[in-house]
N, C-alpha and C positions, 0 to 999 in steps of 0.2 A: 578607580571608582567601581564599586560593585554594581552589577546589574540586578535589578529587583526581579525576584522569581515570581512567576505568575501562578495563579490558582485557576482550575477550571470550576465551572458551576457545581461540580460534583465532588470537589476535593474534600469538603467537610464530611460528606457521606462516607467516603473511603476511609478517612481517619477514624470516624466513629464506629466503623464496622471492621476495624482491625487490620486494614491493609498495611503492608509494608511499603512505605513511600520512599521515593528517590527522585532526584532531580533529573529531568529528561527534556532536552531542547528548551530550557528556560521555564519549564513547568514542574510543579510537584505532582508526580503521577504514581498511581498504584502499580507496583511491580508484581505483587502476588497477595492473595488473601489466605487461602488454605494451603497453597503450595503449587508450584509451576506444573508438575506432572498431573496432579489431580485436576487442575483447571484445564489443562490441555486435553485430557481424556474426556472431561465433561463436555467440552466443545465438540469433540469428534463423535461422542455417543449420544448427546442430547442437544444442548445449546449453551453458549456462553454469552454474557452481556459485557461489552467493553466500553469504557470511557475513552474516546479518541478525540476529545475536544481540543487537544493540543495541535491537531492538524490545522493548517491554515485554510481559511475559506474566503475567497476573493470573488466579489460579485461585479458583473459588467452589465450595464443597462444602456439602451440606446439602439437606434436602427443600424448602426455600423459596428456594434459589439462583435458580431461574427467576423467582420473583416479585420478588425484588430487581432482577434485570436488566430485567425487564419495566417497572419504574418509571424506569429511568435510560437506556434505549436507545430510539431512535426506531423500531426494527424489532421486530416481535412476537417474543417469546421463549417464551411459555407453550405454544405448539404445537410447539416444536422437539423432534425425535426424536433419539435417539443416532445420531451420524454426520453430523448436519446442521451446516453452517457458513453463517452469514449475514453479509453486509456491513451495517453499521449506523453510526449516528452517535450521539454524545453531545452534547446541546445544553444551553445554559443557559436560564434562565427566559424570556429574550427571544427564544429560537429561534436564537441564534447558535451556530455549530459550535465545540464544545470539542475534538472529535477525531473522526476516522473510524476505525472499529475492525472487527475480525472477531470474532464470537462463535461458539464451537463448543460443541455438546453432545456429550460424550464418555462412553464406557463403558469402565471399567477391566477388565482380565482377570477380576477377581473379581465383576464385575457392578455395580460402584458407578457411579452417574451423577454427573457433575460438569460444570461449565462453565469454559471458558477464554476469556479476553478478550485479544486481541493489540492493543496500542495503539502509537501512534507514539512513537519513542524520546524525542523532544523534549517530549512531553506526559505522559510516565508520571508524574512527580512531581505534576504538576497534577491528573491524573485520580485518583491515589491520595488526594490531599487532598480532592478534590471528593466522592469516594465515602464518606469517613469518616462524615459525618452520616447518610447513607443506611444504612450498615452498622449504625449504632446501633439503627435500627428493626427490624433483623433479627439479633438476638443469636444465633440458632441457625444462621446462615450463617457458615461458616469461610472467611476470606479470606486468601490467601497470595500475596505477590509472589514468583513463582518465576523471575524474570528471571535472577538471578545464579547460581542452581543449575542452570540449563538453558542450552542453546544452540539457535539456530535457523538452519537452513540451507535455502536454496532451490536447486532444480535446475529450470531453465526452458529450453524450446526443443523443437523437433520431435523430437529424439532422446531426450528425457527418459524416455519410456515404455520404450524399449529398454534404456537404461542401468539404470533401476530394476528392469527385468525380471530382471537378474542379482543383485539384492540383496534383493528383497521377494517375498512370496508373491503368487499370482495374485489373491487377494482385494483386495490393495492396488491392483494395476494396474487392476482393474476399477472403481475408485472413479469416480463421476460428478463433474462439476465442482461445487465447493462441497460436497464430502463429505469426511469425515475418519474415520480409524480408529486406534485404539491397537493397535500391533503390535510387532514386534521387527526389529532389523537385526543380524544376526550374534549373536543371543541377547541383545542389548541393547535395553531398552525404547525405543520410538520412537512418536511421534504423527506420522502422515502425513496431510496434507490436500491435496486437488487444488485449490490456489489459487495465486495469484501476482500479480506487480506489473510484468509486462513485456509483456503482450499475447500471450504464448506459452502453450502447454500446459505443464504441469509440476506439481511438488509442492513443498510446504514441509514441512520436518521439524523436530520439536522433540525433542531428546535430552538426556540428562543431560550436564552440563558436562564431566564426566570422560570421556564417550564421544565427545565432539565430534570430536576429531582423528582417531579411528579411522573414524568414519562419513564424514567429509570425504575422507579418503584413499581409502576404499572407493569413493566416488562418482567421484573422479577416475580411479582405476584402472579401474573398470568402464566409464568413458566414454572412455578413451584411444583406443580404436579408432575412435570416432565423432568425434574432434576436440573433445571436451569440454574446457573450460578454466575456471580460476577467473576470476571477474568482480568488479570493484570497484564502488563506489557511483557512480562517474562514469558508467559505461555503464548502471547500473540507472536513473539519472535520464533518460538519453536514450531508453531503452527505454520507460519509463512515459510519457514525453511523447508519443512516437509513438502509444502506445496510448490517449492522451487521458485518462490517469488523474490525478486531482488529488493534490497534495502539500500536506500541512499546512504553513502558513507561507508558501505561495505562492498556491494556489487556494482554500485553506480557512483561515479565521480566525474569531475570535469575532464579528466584525462582518459576517460573511457567513452567510446562512441557506441551508438545503439547496436551496431552489427556485432561488435565484440561481445556485447552483453546478451546477444540472442534476441534483441528487440527490434529487428529490422522490420517486422510487421507494422510497427508504429510509425514508420517513416514513409509517408506518401509524397514522393518527390515529383511525380509526373504532373505537368501542367500547373505547377504551384510555385510560389515564391515565398519562402520563410527563412528565418535566420538559420544559417548553416546548411541550407538546402543544396547548394552547389557541391560543397565538400562531401556531403552525405551521398549525393547521387553518384559521385565518383567512387566513394568507398564501397558502395553496394556492388560494384563490379570487380572489386579487388579480392584476392584471396586473403583470408584472415590470418594474421600472425599469431594471435592468441584468441581464446574463446572461453566463455563461461561454461562450466561443466558441473555435474554432480559427482560426488565421491561417496562410496560406502567403505568404511574402515573395518579392519579386523578388531576383535576384542570388544571392550566396552569403553575405552578411553576416547574422548572427543578431541578432535583437532580444533584449535581456536583461530580466530582472525590473525592473519600474518604468519601462520605456520608455513614453513617452506615445503615445497613439493620437489621430489627428485625422481628420475627414472631409475630402473633397477640397476643401472651401472653407477648411480650416484651423481648424475649430472642434474643441475637445477633446471626445472621445467615450468615452475609457476609458484603461485601463492594461494593459500586458503583465504577466502573472504568472510565466510560464516561457517560455524560448525557447532554441533550439539549432539547429545545422545537423543535419539528419536524415541519419544514415549510410545508412539503408535507402532513403529517398526521394530522397536527393541534392539536397535543397533546404532552405532555412531554414524552420522552423515555430515556432509559438508558441501559447500559450493566453493569453487576455486576457478581462477583463471590459469589455464595451461597453454603452453605453446602448441601450435597447430599439430606438429608431428606426434605430440603426446596425448592429444585430446581425442582418443579413439575409444569408442564404446567397448567396454570389457577389458581395456588395457590395465595391467597391474602397475602400480607406481608405489612410491614410498612417501610418507608424510612425517615430518619432524613434529613430535609431540613432547614439548618441554625437554629437549635434549636426547630423546630416543626416537628411533624410527618405527613406524607402524606401516604394515601393508595396507593398500587401498586399491579400489577398483573404480574406474570411470563408469558412471552410470548416467543414463538419460534422465533429464528432468521432466516433470516433477517426480519426487520420490513417492508421493502420495497423491492419489486422485480418487475422489469420491465416486461411489458406484453409480449414482443417479445424477446426471447433469441436466440443466435446464435447456 
């Protein structure tokens, strides 16, 4: 039986404006408009607008919503104040990563406090199923999957603040990094968070599905003078790779724990009890057998996912998880999991690229870091 493919509230706009569409996590999504490299560089130099409505959005209401999330997330939730956003992980009993998420504590205009969990598109159904037995223990917590009733749009790049300055009140523009606010855009309700997945400054917006086209058009219109353009998932991937950000299904899997992935900062085990906590507390004390690293390759050929890595003697030492030619750095880069003895900064290794080996060097992540940080 075929699964019906979903459309976002902006799918028709993408098609009408010449986007090359492809199936991604059950949605028809724009991969590129004018070209991946052009869209990538536009984001780095000005700003790009992204439809990320395929990401799952799960809402939790009720006085014990924070207690529920405290039990299922690796990052502390009980001390979150309205307006705070935290990067966290959902792990299984063995400490393996089920998903990486953003959790926001938000306050509605009426003063109601609620929590929003943004999960990866490919993991939403899995996370909703996994949450079900935990929700049973909190019958007073209202849970709603608001993915289909809302849309999510990102604007990323050095001109993002100036563009949004035309559309939002000063209180929004003054948000610190990993802060969020419930506000309005042209009298339409909108959640704005200063977060992103590109290594650039910018915002992510959540609006009602019926308002998505209007907000999208407003962003592009306000950004026209700055060279702002729509950006597809192709450039979103190269941007996040340059920024050293992991992607579920590549750097993150259920057989990978947070410490291997370099995400130990997201595990707050002291004086807490969450799923996988005991295992993770033990692993935090152990020496890593493998770890996530960056690689810079010689030449111009990119290593792809599952490319094998070898030491200079030809012994296998790991596997590439993501790779691409970097439009910003003008050289091929990759992320890989290497055995501990090989994961030494500056070490020279070999990577198999479609049957031939290329030299590569272990580099610290991220590959790219913007000059001005919030």
